[in-house]
N, C-alpha and C positions, 0 to 999 in steps of 0.2 A: 426552501428563501435563498439559494446558494445560484446567482446568477453565471451566465457563461464569459462574462467578459472580462474574469480577473485570469491576468496571465500567470500569478501564482497562488495556489489555495493551501493554507496551513494546516493540516488537522493534526493540533497540539491535544498532548496528552492520550495519544492515539490509540493506547493500549494493541488490542491484537488489529486493527487497521479496517475496523468495518465499516466506518462513514469515508474515509479516505477511498475504500475498495468499492463501496456503492458509488463514490463520485467516478472514478473511474471507468465502472461499468456503464452507468449515465452517459458519459463520454463517448465511449465506443458504440452505444446503440443509435446515439446521435449523429447520424451521418451529416446532419444541418451544420455540426460544429466542424469548421475549416480549420481553427489553429487551438486545440483544445488546451485547457488550464492546464499546468504541470502543478501536479499533486505533491504536496512533501507531508511525509510522515514523521512526526516529533514525540519521542518520550525518551527520559532518561534512563529504563531498565534497559539494561545491554542485553539480556536474554530474550527480551520479547521484540526486540528491534533484529535481531539475528534470525528470528523465526520468521517476524514479517517479510522481511528482505525475502528470505528463500519462499515463501507462499508470492510475494509480487514477481519475483523472478520467473514462478510457475505459470501462473494467470494471467499476469498483466505485462508479458516480455515485450510487447510492440505498443505500451503505453509509456504516458511520459509523468513519469515519479521519480522521488528521491526519497531516503531514508536518513536520518538525523537523530543520533543518540545525543542529545544535549536537553539543558533546561530550557524550559519554554522562556523564559526571562532573557535569553541569549540568541534569541532567533536572527539569522545574517539576513535581515529582509536588504543592508545596500547591497549586496552580490547580486543579487537579482534585480533586471528590470522589467519594469511593467507595474500594474495596480494588483495588490496585495490583498487577501482575503485571510484574514487570522483567525481561524475556528476554536473557541476552548469550551470544552463542555466537559460535565461529569465529576467537575470539582466545586466545591465551596466558594462563595461570592469573595469571601475575606483571601483565599489561595488566588483566586484571579482577579482581585484589585492588584495584588504585587506583579502577577505577569503583566497585566496592561499598562502599570504604572513605569514598569522597568523598559517596554518595549516602547512605550511613547516617548519617554526620557531620552531615548538612543536613537531614536528616529524622527525628532520631531520635523525634519523637513520632507517627509514622506506624507501622503495621503493614504490613510491605512483604514477598511474597513473590518471589524470585528463581529463575529456570530456568536452570541454567548450565549450558554444556557447551565447556568449555575443551579447547583443540587438546595442550595438552601443561602443565607444572608442577600436575599434580593434587593431588598429597600438599601442596604450598606452599598451593594456594588451600582445600583443605580446614583446613589448621594455620588458616589467617587466620579460618576460618569458624568455627572451633572457640575461637579466643582473642575472637572478636565476641559470643561466646554466642548464635550464632545455632541452630537446631534443624532437623531433618529430617523433609520431608514425604514424599518418594518419591525413591528414585534408582534408574537403568537404567543397565547396560551393552549399548553398542551396537556390532557391527561393520558397517563398510560400505567396501568397496574397500579391504582387506585392510588399513583403520585401524580402530581402537577408540576409542571415545567413550565418559567416563563423563558423564550427564546428572545432574544433579542440583537437584531441588527443596527449595529451603531458606526459611525463615522468619526476620525481623530480631526476632521474639518466640521465645521460648523457653519459653510457657505451652504446659503439656500437649501437647508433643511430643517427639518421638523426639531421641538426643543423636546430632552427624555424629562418625561414625569415619573417623579419619584415613587409612586405607586402604579404606574402603567397609565397608558390614555387607551390606546387599543384595543387592548387585551378586553377593555370592559364595555366594547362595541359589538358586539356579537351579530352575526348574520343570518345563524338559525336558532331554533328553539332547543336543539342540542348544543351548542355552543354558548346558550343562555343559561343552561342547566351546569354546564361546566364551569363557567365564571360567578354562578351564585356558591357553588360549593367549594369552589378557591375562596372565594372571598371570605364565605364564612369560617373557614378554617384557618386562613390567615389571620384574623381578626382575633380568634379562639387562642391561636397562639401566642401573640401578644399581650392577650390578658393575663394567660397564665404566668409568662415571663413578668409582667408588673405585681402578680402576687409573690413571686420570689425574689423581690428586690425590696430595700427600704426605701421608705417613703419619700426620702429626700434624694434617692438616685432614680427615681422612674419616671421624671420630667419627659425626659427624650421617649419614652416608651409610650407615656399617653398621649405626644405629639403624634406619634406615628398611628395610634388607634384612633385617633382621631380624624385623620388625613383618610384611612381605611373607613371607615365609617360614613364618612362623607361620599365615598364612590355611588353612585344612581347604575341600577341597571335597568 
């Protein structure tokens, strides 16, 4: 889902840099890429970034990359010309919302694409993206090691793009039998999750949860 037309790709909360490293390897292998994207590795843990810098110097010395030891909310996008893709994965939707709000507030004049993969709170994240009037470019449902992940490619611009659905749209339109089975399992698991939540709260506080359950139950596969 990472296209080649971005000038700068930001691998946020990069940890050991596996995602950004795979993007660098793909660019090296793709001889058709005339102007490769610059990959920015971002994490707030100094020890991780020192170790990653050493690895990148060893294996990708001739590639275009840069490390940044800072909070994701403080990305210096204005210092770099071109189109940006900000990748945030492996964190919860609530923290992801915080990052996106701060980045968007500081860079409203820029058209920024975000590739997002929250580990939970997907509904809250989608609701915030809708409130910010972001648009959908693509979305995928992935199952790995018995866990499900929604991957959303969205844009801070609403020009000529699709609207974002609060529970997803394309992820419920599988093209193969395997994708259909994955979608069914994910839908069943998600509805059961919110039903358990509703049992754990008082009746006067569960209206919002009931509404979420109703929306998911209206999904047709």
